[in-house]
GUKOLKOL-199654 format. One record per residue (C-alpha): residue number from 0; x, y, z. Coordinates in steps of 0.1 Angstrom, whole numbers, plus 5000, padded with zeros to 4 digits. Last residue first. Layout:
residues N
 num   px   py   pz
 NUM    X    Y    Z
...
***
This chain:
residues 442
 num   px   py   pz
 441 4909 4658 4983
 440 4886 4683 5002
 439 4887 4719 5008
 438 4856 4739 5008
 437 4858 4774 4995
 436 4834 4804 4995
 435 4825 4829 4968
 434 4814 4801 4945
 433 4785 4793 4968
 432 4790 4764 4993
 431 4794 4727 4983
 430 4780 4699 5003
 429 4786 4663 4992
 428 4820 4652 5007
 427 4816 4674 5038
 426 4781 4662 5049
 425 4750 4654 5030
 424 4761 4617 5024
 423 4766 4615 5061
 422 4728 4613 5065
 421 4730 4577 5051
 420 4743 4566 5086
 419 4777 4547 5087
 418 4791 4513 5080
 417 4829 4516 5081
 416 4850 4527 5050
 415 4873 4549 5071
 414 4860 4580 5054
 413 4824 4571 5063
 412 4833 4565 5099
 411 4852 4597 5100
 410 4823 4616 5086
 409 4799 4601 5112
 408 4824 4610 5139
 407 4826 4646 5127
 406 4788 4648 5125
 405 4785 4636 5162
 404 4811 4662 5172
 403 4792 4689 5157
 402 4759 4676 5173
 401 4774 4677 5208
 400 4745 4668 5232
 399 4746 4631 5221
 398 4720 4615 5198
 397 4738 4599 5168
 396 4721 4596 5134
 395 4736 4628 5125
 394 4725 4659 5106
 393 4753 4676 5087
 392 4776 4704 5100
 391 4787 4726 5071
 390 4822 4722 5057
 389 4847 4748 5070
 388 4853 4781 5050
 387 4888 4794 5046
 386 4887 4832 5040
 385 4909 4840 5070
 384 4936 4817 5057
 383 4937 4836 5024
 382 4933 4811 4995
 381 4965 4805 4976
 380 4963 4767 4971
 379 4988 4764 5000
 378 4962 4778 5024
 377 4972 4814 5029
 376 4989 4837 5055
 375 4998 4874 5052
 374 5030 4884 5071
 373 5032 4914 5096
 372 5001 4909 5117
 371 5006 4932 5146
 370 5024 4929 5180
 369 5035 4960 5202
 368 5058 4952 5232
 367 5060 4980 5256
 366 5097 4988 5267
 365 5085 5023 5278
 364 5117 5038 5263
 363 5125 5021 5231
 362 5092 5006 5221
 361 5096 4969 5216
 360 5086 4956 5182
 359 5066 4927 5170
 358 5055 4904 5142
 357 5025 4883 5141
 356 5014 4859 5115
 355 4982 4868 5095
 354 4947 4876 5104
 353 4924 4860 5128
 352 4895 4847 5111
 351 4880 4831 5144
 350 4869 4800 5126
 349 4835 4794 5107
 348 4814 4767 5123
 347 4823 4731 5118
 346 4842 4706 5096
 345 4876 4706 5080
 344 4881 4676 5056
 343 4917 4663 5059
 342 4933 4663 5024
 341 4964 4651 5042
 340 4990 4678 5037
 339 4967 4708 5027
 338 4937 4699 5050
 337 4960 4692 5079
 336 4976 4726 5072
 335 4944 4744 5069
 334 4933 4731 5103
 333 4968 4736 5118
 332 4969 4773 5107
 331 4934 4780 5120
 330 4945 4767 5154
 329 4976 4788 5150
 328 4954 4819 5148
 327 4921 4810 5164
 326 4896 4782 5167
 325 4871 4796 5192
 324 4845 4802 5165
 323 4845 4766 5153
 322 4867 4737 5142
 321 4867 4699 5139
 320 4893 4682 5117
 319 4887 4647 5101
 318 4917 4624 5096
 317 4917 4592 5076
 316 4942 4565 5086
 315 4979 4572 5078
 314 4993 4578 5113
 313 5030 4582 5107
 312 5054 4565 5128
 311 5079 4592 5142
 310 5081 4626 5126
 309 5077 4636 5089
 308 5085 4671 5080
 307 5060 4700 5077
 306 5068 4728 5052
 305 5063 4766 5051
 304 5056 4780 5016
 303 5071 4812 5003
 302 5062 4846 4989
 301 5082 4878 4987
 300 5067 4902 4962
 299 5090 4928 4946
 298 5079 4965 4946
 297 5111 4971 4967
 296 5099 4988 4999
 295 5062 4981 4998
 294 5068 4945 4984
 293 5093 4939 5013
 292 5067 4951 5038
 291 5041 4926 5026
 290 5060 4895 5037
 289 5038 4867 5021
 288 5033 4832 5037
 287 5019 4800 5024
 286 5009 4770 5047
 285 5012 4733 5048
 284 5040 4724 5022
 283 5050 4688 5024
 282 5080 4667 5036
 281 5072 4630 5032
 280 5051 4604 5051
 279 5027 4628 5068
 278 5004 4624 5099
 277 5028 4625 5127
 276 5046 4655 5115
 275 5013 4675 5117
 274 5016 4676 5155
 273 5052 4687 5154
 272 5045 4714 5128
 271 5017 4727 5149
 270 5041 4728 5179
 269 5069 4746 5159
 268 5043 4768 5144
 267 5034 4786 5176
 266 5002 4791 5195
 265 4966 4803 5190
 264 4948 4817 5219
 263 4914 4806 5207
 262 4922 4768 5207
 261 4891 4753 5220
 260 4873 4741 5189
 259 4903 4723 5177
 258 4890 4688 5177
 257 4910 4661 5158
 256 4888 4633 5147
 255 4908 4601 5138
 254 4902 4571 5115
 253 4902 4533 5116
 252 4914 4531 5153
 251 4937 4500 5159
 250 4958 4516 5188
 249 4943 4547 5203
 248 4968 4552 5233
 247 4998 4554 5212
 246 4981 4582 5194
 245 4974 4599 5225
 244 5009 4596 5238
 243 5023 4611 5206
 242 4999 4640 5209
 241 5011 4645 5244
 240 5046 4646 5232
 239 5038 4676 5208
 238 5017 4692 5236
 237 5049 4696 5256
 236 5059 4725 5233
 235 5029 4745 5248
 234 5017 4773 5224
 233 4990 4751 5210
 232 4976 4745 5243
 231 4940 4758 5240
 230 4927 4723 5250
 229 4933 4700 5222
 228 4906 4674 5216
 227 4917 4640 5203
 226 4890 4614 5191
 225 4898 4580 5177
 224 4871 4562 5157
 223 4866 4524 5160
 222 4839 4528 5186
 221 4844 4563 5201
 220 4879 4561 5213
 219 4893 4586 5238
 218 4915 4616 5240
 217 4921 4647 5261
 216 4946 4675 5255
 215 4969 4699 5273
 214 4953 4695 5307
 213 4943 4718 5334
 212 4927 4742 5309
 211 4931 4780 5310
 210 4905 4797 5288
 209 4892 4817 5318
 208 4854 4823 5309
 207 4838 4857 5314
 206 4818 4860 5347
 205 4781 4859 5341
 204 4749 4880 5344
 203 4719 4879 5321
 202 4691 4904 5320
 201 4657 4896 5303
 200 4633 4912 5279
 199 4604 4892 5263
 198 4586 4897 5231
 197 4608 4873 5211
 196 4641 4871 5228
 195 4654 4904 5240
 194 4686 4911 5260
 193 4701 4932 5288
 192 4736 4919 5294
 191 4757 4921 5325
 190 4793 4910 5324
 189 4808 4903 5359
 188 4846 4906 5363
 187 4846 4943 5353
 186 4882 4955 5356
 185 4893 4933 5327
 184 4868 4950 5303
 183 4841 4934 5283
 182 4842 4905 5258
 181 4808 4917 5244
 180 4822 4952 5236
 179 4851 4937 5218
 178 4829 4915 5197
 177 4807 4945 5187
 176 4837 4968 5179
 175 4850 4941 5154
 174 4815 4939 5137
 173 4814 4977 5135
 172 4848 4978 5118
 171 4837 4951 5095
 170 4809 4972 5083
 169 4835 4996 5066
 168 4827 5033 5062
 167 4853 5053 5042
 166 4888 5067 5049
 165 4885 5054 5085
 164 4896 5074 5113
 163 4871 5068 5143
 162 4874 5031 5149
 161 4846 5016 5171
 160 4849 5014 5208
 159 4827 5044 5219
 158 4802 5037 5193
 157 4800 5000 5203
 156 4792 5010 5239
 155 4766 5035 5229
 154 4749 5012 5203
 153 4748 4985 5229
 152 4728 5006 5253
 151 4747 5012 5286
 150 4737 4995 5318
 149 4766 4969 5320
 148 4760 4959 5282
 147 4726 4968 5267
 146 4702 4955 5240
 145 4718 4922 5231
 144 4693 4902 5208
 143 4690 4865 5215
 142 4694 4842 5184
 141 4721 4821 5198
 140 4717 4811 5233
 139 4724 4827 5268
 138 4713 4805 5297
 137 4738 4815 5324
 136 4755 4781 5319
 135 4762 4792 5283
 134 4776 4826 5294
 133 4798 4809 5319
 132 4813 4787 5292
 131 4808 4750 5285
 130 4805 4756 5249
 129 4812 4792 5238
 128 4779 4809 5226
 127 4773 4817 5189
 126 4753 4839 5168
 125 4741 4865 5194
 124 4723 4893 5175
 123 4732 4929 5177
 122 4703 4947 5159
 121 4707 4973 5130
 120 4691 4951 5105
 119 4713 4922 5116
 118 4746 4929 5133
 117 4766 4899 5145
 116 4774 4883 5177
 115 4800 4859 5192
 114 4799 4852 5229
 113 4821 4837 5256
 112 4850 4861 5253
 111 4885 4857 5267
 110 4904 4840 5240
 109 4884 4853 5211
 108 4889 4882 5216
 107 4911 4895 5243
 106 4896 4914 5272
 105 4896 4952 5269
 104 4921 4970 5291
 103 4908 4986 5322
 102 4928 4966 5346
 101 4960 4974 5325
 100 4975 4955 5297
  99 5008 4945 5283
  98 5021 4927 5252
  97 5000 4951 5231
  96 4976 4937 5205
  95 4969 4931 5168
  94 4951 4898 5162
  93 4916 4911 5168
  92 4921 4938 5139
  91 4899 4969 5140
  90 4930 4987 5128
  89 4919 5018 5147
  88 4921 4996 5179
  87 4959 5002 5178
  86 4954 5039 5184
  85 4931 5030 5212
  84 4953 5006 5228
  83 4983 5028 5225
  82 4964 5055 5244
  81 4952 5029 5271
  80 4989 5020 5276
  79 4998 5056 5281
  78 4970 5061 5306
  77 4981 5030 5325
  76 5017 5044 5325
  75 5008 5075 5341
  74 4996 5111 5333
  73 4994 5109 5295
  72 4997 5143 5281
  71 5027 5139 5259
  70 5011 5109 5243
  69 4980 5129 5237
  68 4997 5151 5212
  67 5005 5119 5191
  66 4969 5105 5190
  65 4953 5127 5164
  64 4982 5129 5139
  63 4990 5091 5143
  62 4954 5081 5137
  61 4951 5108 5107
  60 4982 5091 5091
  59 4968 5056 5097
  58 4937 5063 5077
  57 4921 5028 5083
  56 4899 5014 5056
  55 4913 4979 5060
  54 4918 4953 5033
  53 4948 4968 5017
  52 4962 4978 5050
  51 4965 4942 5060
  50 5003 4936 5063
  49 5013 4959 5091
  48 5051 4963 5088
  47 5060 4998 5076
  46 5030 5018 5090
  45 5027 4998 5122
  44 5063 5002 5130
  43 5064 5038 5121
  42 5034 5046 5143
  41 5049 5028 5172
  40 5082 5043 5168
  39 5067 5077 5168
  38 5045 5069 5199
  37 5078 5058 5216
  36 5096 5091 5208
  35 5065 5111 5221
  34 5067 5091 5253
  33 5103 5097 5255
  32 5098 5135 5250
  31 5071 5135 5278
  30 5093 5115 5302
  29 5090 5077 5304
  28 5075 5061 5336
  27 5100 5039 5353
  26 5126 5065 5341
  25 5152 5066 5314
  24 5173 5097 5309
  23 5168 5113 5274
  22 5189 5101 5246
  21 5162 5093 5222
  20 5144 5127 5228
  19 5157 5145 5197
  18 5155 5115 5174
  17 5120 5107 5186
  16 5108 5144 5179
  15 5121 5141 5143
  14 5105 5107 5141
  13 5071 5122 5151
  12 5072 5148 5124
  11 5083 5122 5098
  10 5054 5100 5107
   9 5029 5129 5104
   8 5044 5141 5071
   7 5045 5104 5056
   6 5008 5099 5066
   5 4996 5132 5051
   4 5017 5126 5020
   3 4997 5094 5011
   2 5007 5059 5020
   1 5012 5035 4991
   0 5000 5000 5000
***
């Protein structure tokens, strides 16, 4: 993306101040000049490295011009962090975040939120509720309209959060603000929602779910089908060994369902590659990367594939991947990676759609870490990761409370050649969405 003269002038002015204040004495809370220097560094990093300005309507030059004077007026570290959070929020990107927070910081989406909602004819409608969450236990269900949060109308809360410096209107910005509003703030343990369902109005109260699990994964056999559920642990290197133990504990299974519906916090690629390594016989590409900043500076694209190498005794029976709204970042990468390397069908609700691979900078004086997507990520066929559409959930002949898992088990049964319900014919191998979407099957 080519930035206009307004952006260039704003960044240049901030960098001039940064150079003049860069040798100032360090303090626990940076001086006014140092805060200005840090903010200049922040603006420059985002301008040069953020990979998704082409799909955003953010006017980054205006953002920097507006917030730069406020950097000098921040009265303490919390106020300065809040300033950076508001500026970063202008990207309306759930993946962009600081490496620090305050008691008033918004909770992370999707890691620390129980609800997903969408705008429908100007109304905020709950579209998904996190399984086994406090919100689900409180009785919240998809289809409910949210009228107010903590005593303020939903329109007021969203208006306060929504980006202010867009070159033109973007519905995605209001969708982002709605998810942040529903996640709530860290200093408000209890979230209070006023809702409407039909003609009735009701208030719900719940404490937002803590995503920490006591175990890295769980596994069991369902008949002749193996089932492995990963518990938000894709950043834990020990998970690789736990996968090995789980496969060893499922001898003789005819197929495997890998459940990624509880991986909202993402993880790292070494863990994902370690997992995928047990499912391939040869080195294969699983994800495509693009470093956008190199194209900006040189006009030449830099695109490459990342590979997974075999590890241990390969599991070569069919694999089905189960995903949902709380499958985020590296969880999304693992899903498309298993699809690319093994042709594993990916089944479930749309994933979190977190953008790209994160890069970071450390602001020179405050030492605050800033993380934004700096690489675009794609399925190996060139489809953006965030555009990946899972197969729809099919009706199942099973009768448990988890219809998504029932559907995945049925699909695994069919893939393994075992006897299955005729309803499976309407699942992944038979359904195709509109031409604007993608279902990946081999």
